[in-house]
C-alpha positions in Angstrom: 27.1 -28.1 33.7 28.1 -30.5 36.4 30.1 -30.1 39.6 33.5 -31.8 39.5 35.2 -30.6 42.7 34.8 -27.9 45.4 37.9 -25.9 46.3 38.9 -22.3 47.2 40.2 -19.4 45.2 40.5 -15.6 45.4 38.4 -12.7 44.1 40.4 -11.3 41.1 39.3 -7.8 42.1 40.0 -7.6 45.9 42.0 -10.8 46.4 39.6 -11.9 49.1 39.5 -15.7 49.6 36.3 -17.2 48.3 34.7 -20.7 47.8 35.1 -22.0 44.3 34.1 -25.1 42.3 35.5 -26.9 39.3 32.5 -27.5 36.9 32.3 -29.3 33.6 30.5 -27.9 30.6 30.7 -30.3 27.6 34.5 -31.0 27.2 35.6 -28.0 29.2 36.3 -27.4 32.8 35.8 -24.0 34.5 36.7 -22.6 37.9 33.7 -20.7 39.1 33.5 -18.5 42.2 31.6 -15.6 43.7 32.8 -12.7 45.7 30.1 -11.0 47.9 31.4 -7.6 46.9 32.4 -8.1 43.2 30.1 -10.8 41.9 30.6 -14.0 39.9 33.7 -15.1 37.9 34.3 -18.0 35.6 37.7 -19.0 34.2 38.5 -21.8 31.7 41.1 -24.2 33.2 40.9 -27.3 31.0 39.5 -27.9 27.6 39.2 -31.1 25.6 41.6 -34.0 25.2 43.3 -35.3 27.2 40.2 -35.5 29.4 40.8 -34.2 32.9 39.5 -37.3 34.5 41.8 -39.5 32.5 44.7 -37.1 33.2 44.1 -37.2 37.0 45.6 -39.9 39.2 44.6 -41.2 42.6 47.1 -38.7 44.0 44.7 -35.8 43.3 41.2 -37.4 43.2 38.5 -35.2 41.7 36.0 -36.9 44.0 36.3 -36.9 47.8 36.2 -34.3 50.6 36.5 -30.6 49.8 40.0 -29.3 50.0 40.3 -27.0 53.0 43.4 -24.8 53.3 44.6 -23.0 56.4 42.6 -19.9 57.3 45.5 -17.6 56.4 46.1 -19.2 53.0 47.5 -17.7 50.7 48.2 -14.4 52.4 50.2 -16.1 55.2 52.5 -18.1 52.9 55.8 -18.8 54.5 55.6 -21.9 54.0 53.0 -23.1 56.5 52.5 -26.6 58.0 49.6 -27.1 55.6 51.8 -26.9 52.6 52.0 -30.3 50.9 55.2 -30.1 49.0 58.8 -29.3 49.8 60.9 -26.8 47.7 62.3 -28.4 44.6 63.3 -25.1 43.0 63.8 -21.8 44.8 63.8 -18.6 42.9 66.0 -15.8 44.3 65.5 -12.4 42.6 68.9 -10.7 42.7 67.9 -7.4 41.0 64.9 -5.5 39.6 67.0 -4.0 36.8 66.4 -5.0 33.2 67.2 -3.5 29.9 64.0 -4.9 28.3 60.6 -3.4 29.0 58.6 -6.6 28.2 54.9 -5.9 28.1 54.2 -9.3 29.7 56.8 -9.2 32.5 55.4 -11.0 35.6 58.0 -9.5 37.8 57.2 -5.9 36.6 61.0 -5.4 36.3 62.8 -2.3 35.2 63.6 -0.3 38.4 67.2 0.2 39.5 66.7 -1.5 42.9 68.8 -4.5 43.9 69.9 -5.9 47.2 73.6 -5.7 48.1 75.9 -8.7 48.2 75.8 -9.1 51.9 72.0 -9.1 51.9 72.0 -11.7 49.3 74.5 -13.8 51.1 72.3 -13.9 54.2 69.2 -14.7 52.0 71.0 -17.6 50.2 72.1 -19.1 53.5 68.5 -18.9 54.8 67.3 -20.6 51.6 69.9 -23.3 51.9 68.8 -24.1 55.4 65.1 -24.0 54.6 65.2 -25.8 51.3 68.0 -28.4 51.6 68.9 -30.0 48.3 66.8 -27.7 46.2 67.7 -26.2 42.8 68.5 -22.5 43.0 67.3 -20.3 40.2 68.9 -16.8 40.1 66.3 -14.5 38.6 65.2 -10.9 38.6 64.7 -8.5 36.8 67.7 -9.6 34.7 70.4 -11.1 36.9 73.2 -10.5 34.5 72.8 -6.8 35.1 74.7 -7.4 38.3 78.4 -6.9 38.0 79.0 -9.3 40.9 77.0 -12.2 39.5 80.1 -14.5 39.2 80.8 -13.9 42.9 77.2 -14.7 43.8 77.5 -18.0 41.8 80.7 -18.9 43.6 79.0 -18.2 46.9 75.9 -20.3 46.0 77.9 -23.2 44.6 79.5 -23.6 48.0 76.2 -23.8 49.8 75.1 -27.2 48.7 72.3 -26.5 46.3 71.6 -29.5 44.0 71.9 -27.3 40.9 72.1 -23.6 40.0 70.3 -22.2 37.0 70.2 -18.7 35.6 66.9 -17.2 34.3 68.0 -14.7 31.7 67.0 -12.8 28.5 70.5 -13.6 27.1 71.5 -10.1 26.2 74.8 -10.1 28.1 75.6 -13.7 27.2 75.3 -12.6 23.6 77.2 -9.3 23.9 80.2 -10.0 26.2 82.8 -12.4 24.9 83.8 -14.9 27.6 81.0 -14.0 30.0 79.2 -17.4 29.6 82.4 -19.2 30.4 83.0 -17.0 33.5 79.6 -17.9 34.8 80.1 -21.7 34.2 83.5 -21.6 35.9 81.9 -19.7 38.9 79.4 -22.6 39.4 76.5 -22.0 37.0 74.9 -25.3 36.0 72.6 -24.3 33.2 70.7 -21.5 31.5 67.0 -20.9 31.5 66.9 -18.8 28.3 63.9 -16.6 27.5 63.1 -17.7 23.9 59.6 -16.9 22.6 59.9 -17.9 19.0 61.7 -17.6 15.7 59.8 -14.7 14.2 60.7 -11.1 14.9 57.0 -10.3 15.1 56.8 -12.6 18.2 59.8 -10.8 19.9 58.2 -7.4 19.1 54.8 -8.4 20.6 56.2 -10.0 23.8 59.5 -8.2 24.4 59.1 -4.9 22.5 62.2 -5.2 20.2 64.0 -7.5 17.7 65.8 -10.2 19.5 66.5 -13.0 17.0 70.2 -12.3 16.5 70.6 -11.9 20.3 69.2 -15.3 21.0 71.3 -16.9 18.4 74.5 -15.3 19.8 73.5 -16.2 23.3 73.1 -19.8 22.3 76.4 -19.8 20.5 78.1 -18.4 23.6 76.6 -21.1 25.8 77.7 -23.8 23.4 81.3 -22.4 23.5 81.2 -22.4 27.3 79.7 -25.9 27.5 76.7 -24.5 29.3 73.4 -26.5 28.9 70.4 -24.4 27.9 66.6 -24.8 28.4 64.6 -22.7 26.0 61.7 -20.9 27.8 59.0 -19.6 25.5 56.2 -17.5 27.0 53.1 -18.4 24.9 50.4 -16.0 24.0 47.4 -17.3 22.1 47.3 -15.8 18.6 50.9 -14.6 18.8 53.2 -17.5 19.0 51.2 -20.6 19.9 51.7 -21.7 16.3 55.5 -21.7 16.8 55.7 -24.5 19.4 56.7 -27.2 16.9 59.3 -24.9 15.2 60.8 -24.1 18.6 61.1 -27.8 19.5 62.8 -28.6 16.2 65.1 -25.7 16.6 66.1 -26.8 20.1 66.7 -30.4 18.9 68.9 -29.0 16.1 71.2 -27.5 18.8 71.2 -30.6 21.1 73.1 -31.3 23.3 73.7 -27.6 24.1 69.9 -27.2 24.2 68.6 -29.8 26.6 64.9 -29.0 26.5 62.0 -26.6 25.9 59.9 -25.4 28.8 56.7 -23.6 27.6 55.0 -21.1 29.9 51.5 -20.0 28.8 50.9 -16.3 29.7 49.5 -15.8 33.1 47.7 -12.6 33.9 49.8 -11.2 36.7 52.4 -8.5 37.0 52.6 -6.6 33.8 50.1 -7.8 31.2 48.6 -6.2 28.1 44.9 -6.8 28.4 42.2 -7.8 30.9 42.1 -11.6 30.9 39.5 -13.4 28.9 38.8 -17.1 28.3 39.4 -16.5 24.6 43.0 -15.6 25.3 43.7 -18.5 27.6 46.1 -21.3 26.6 45.3 -24.3 28.7 47.6 -27.3 29.1 45.5 -29.7 27.0 45.3 -27.1 24.1 49.1 -26.7 24.3 49.5 -30.5 24.2 47.3 -30.9 21.1 49.0 -28.0 19.3 52.5 -29.4 20.2 51.7 -32.9 18.9 50.2 -31.5 15.7 53.0 -29.1 15.1 55.9 -31.6 15.7 54.7 -33.8 12.8 54.9 -37.2 14.5 58.0 -36.5 16.7 55.7 -36.4 19.8 52.5 -38.1 20.8 50.0 -37.4 23.5 50.9 -40.7 25.2 54.5 -39.4 25.7 53.4 -36.7 28.1 52.5 -37.0 31.8 51.9 -34.7 34.7 55.0 -33.8 36.7 55.7 -35.9 39.8 56.5 -32.8 41.7 53.7 -30.2 41.6 50.0 -30.6 41.2 48.9 -32.5 38.2 46.9 -29.6 36.8 50.0 -27.4 36.8 52.3 -29.0 34.3 53.3 -31.8 31.9 56.6 -33.3 30.8 58.1 -35.8 28.4 61.8 -36.8 28.2 63.5 -38.1 25.0 66.8 -39.6 23.9 68.0 -37.9 20.8 69.6 -39.7 17.8 69.0 -36.9 15.3 66.8 -33.8 15.3 64.1 -35.8 13.5 64.7 -39.0 15.5 63.9 -38.9 19.2 62.8 -41.7 21.6 60.6 -41.2 24.6 62.1 -42.6 27.8 59.5 -41.7 30.3 58.8 -39.2 33.0 61.5 -36.9 34.5 61.3 -36.8 38.3 61.4 -33.6 40.2 64.3 -31.9 42.0 66.7 -32.2 39.1 67.3 -35.9 39.3 67.7 -37.9 36.2 64.7 -39.4 34.3 63.8 -42.9 35.1 63.8 -45.7 32.5 60.1 -46.2 32.1 57.5 -45.5 29.5 57.1 -46.4 25.8 60.7 -47.2 25.0 61.0 -51.0 24.6 64.6 -50.9 25.7 63.3 -51.0 29.3 61.9 -54.4 28.6 65.2 -55.4 27.1 67.0 -54.3 30.3 64.5 -56.3 32.4 65.0 -59.4 30.3 68.7 -59.2 29.9 69.7 -57.9 33.3 66.7 -58.1 35.6 67.0 -54.3 36.2 64.1 -52.5 37.7 62.4 -49.6 35.9 63.7 -47.2 38.5 67.3 -47.6 37.2 68.4 -44.3 35.7 68.4 -43.8 32.0 71.9 -42.5 31.7 73.2 -43.9 34.9 76.7 -45.4 35.0 75.4 -48.5 36.7 73.4 -49.6 33.6 76.0 -48.3 31.2 78.9 -50.1 32.8 77.0 -53.4 33.3 76.0 -53.5 29.7 79.1 -52.1 28.1 80.2 -55.6 26.9 77.1 -56.2 24.9 78.2 -57.1 21.4 75.0 -58.0 19.6 73.7 -55.9 16.7 72.1 -52.7 17.9 68.7 -53.2 19.2 66.5 -51.0 21.4 68.7 -51.6 24.4 71.9 -50.8 22.6 70.4 -47.6 21.2 69.1 -46.8 24.7 72.6 -47.1 26.1 74.4 -45.3 23.2 72.1 -42.3 23.2 71.7 -42.2 27.0 75.4 -41.2 27.3 74.6 -38.0 25.5 71.9 -37.0 28.0 68.3 -36.3 27.3 66.0 -33.7 25.9 62.8 -32.6 27.8 59.7 -31.0 26.5 57.5 -29.5 29.3 55.1 -26.8 30.2 54.0 -25.0 33.3 50.7 -23.2 33.6 51.2 -20.6 36.4 48.1 -19.5 38.2 46.7 -15.9 38.3 43.9 -14.4 40.3 41.3 -15.6 37.8 42.2 -19.3 38.0 43.9 -19.6 41.3 43.0 -22.9 43.0 44.3 -23.2 46.5 44.6 -26.9 46.3 47.0 -26.6 43.5 48.9 -23.8 45.3 49.4 -26.0 48.4 51.2 -28.6 46.2 53.5 -26.0 44.6 57.2 -27.0 44.7 58.6 -23.8 42.9 59.0 -21.2 45.6 60.2 -17.6 45.6 62.5 -16.4 48.4 61.0 -13.3 50.0 63.6 -10.7 51.2 63.1 -11.9 54.8 63.8 -15.5 53.8 60.2 -16.8 53.7 59.6 -19.3 50.9 56.4 -18.4 49.1 54.8 -20.5 46.3 55.7 -18.9 43.0 52.2 -18.1 41.9 51.3 -16.5 45.2 54.4 -14.4 45.2 53.7 -13.0 41.8 49.9 -12.8 42.1 48.2 -9.4 41.4 44.6 -8.3 41.3 43.1 -7.0 38.1 44.3 -3.4 38.9 47.9 -4.6 39.6 47.7 -4.7 43.4 50.1 -7.5 44.5 49.3 -10.1 47.1 52.9 -10.5 48.3 55.4 -8.8 46.2 56.1 -5.2 47.1 57.1 -2.5 44.6 
C-alpha cells in the first residue's frame, strides 16, 4: 500500500467532512478515510489498465500540494468562488412524477409533486443568467409527465441555452403519436434516452418491468421526428455489464438517429438495492476494458481519453465517424459544452488536412470551413476524402460518467464538476453533491 494523493471526502454514515487519501494496492487505487464517530472506510476507485498515473495529465497532478476545499464544501454548494469549473450542462428537474418505480433511481422519483409553470420560468431565467451558454437538460422524475412540456421547451429555446436535451424513459415518446415531433418543433435538441440493455432481464432488474418494445418504439418515434438520441445505460455489475458491446452495436445500427452511447455505472445514492461493496463497483478502467473486449475490434483503449470538461477521474469519451455499423473511425476527443469534436487523434486524415491545406488540428471535424475548402478535391478517396464524406453525417460518441456517492466522494473531483443541478432557489449545485445521500438515505442537499 502506497500513498498516491491526499484529499477530502465525507463519512458515508453521517456526511461529515473528513480527510481522505488515494492509496495504491497492487494495480488498484482506493479512497480511504476515517470518521471519528463511525470508523474507517475504503472504496475502490480505480483498478488495472489503463494505469491511473498514465491516464492522469498535468492538469490534475497526483503529486503536489494537498487539495484544500472551502470550509463549507460541499454543504455550502451554490456555486462558491472555490469551484474550478463553469456550468457546461445544467439539470433542471421539472417534476417528481414518474410511472416507473426503478429500484435504482438516483432522484427517488415517484411523488406527484412538481413546480408550476411560473416557478419554472423564474428558475430557467436564473439558470440562463448564472450559466450563460450552458446546455439545459430537462429532467425529473419523468419530464414527459408534464402536459405543458412543449410550452416549457418553447420558453427555454428563447432564453439562449446552447442546446436543450430531454432526459426521459421514453414511455410517452413511444405511446403518443406525433409527440416527439411536437417536442422537436418546440425547441428540443436531442433526447437522452434511458436504455439499459437489450435483454428483458436487464429491464426487470433495473426498472421493474419489460421495456424492450417501449424503447424500440421510442427510437422509431425519434427517427420519424428527426430527433437525435443518446442511449444512456445504467450499468450494474453482474446485471448488464456484459451488454456494453451489444448496446454500442445496436446504437450504430440506428445511426444517425442514435448519435452516441453514454454509460453510467451505478452510483449508490438515492434509491439503490443493496449496501455498497467494492465487489459491486464498476470503475472506469473496468468499463473501458469490457467495452473494448465486447466491441470486437471496433474500439481500442487508445481511442478513449478523459473529458476536457470535468475531472479526469470522472469520465472518458471517444468520438467516431461512421461509415457502416461495423466500420467506424476515431476522430479524437469531443470538447465540452456541446461544441463539435476537434480533428485530432488517430485518424490519419488530420495529417492529410495539414499537408494539403495547412489546417490546424483545432479545425472542426464536420465544420463547413474544411468541407467547403476541400469540396473540389477530385483524387481517389483517401483518408481525407473519407473524413470529409463521413463528417457531413455527424459523429457517434461513446462515453461514460462515473458519478460519485458518499463512499467514493473526492472533493477535488467535485470542485471540477461541470454538470450542475438547479436547486429550486436557483443555486447551481454539482450533480453528485445534489444527489448525494448517506447510507440510510439522508440527503445532503436534495429535499423530499
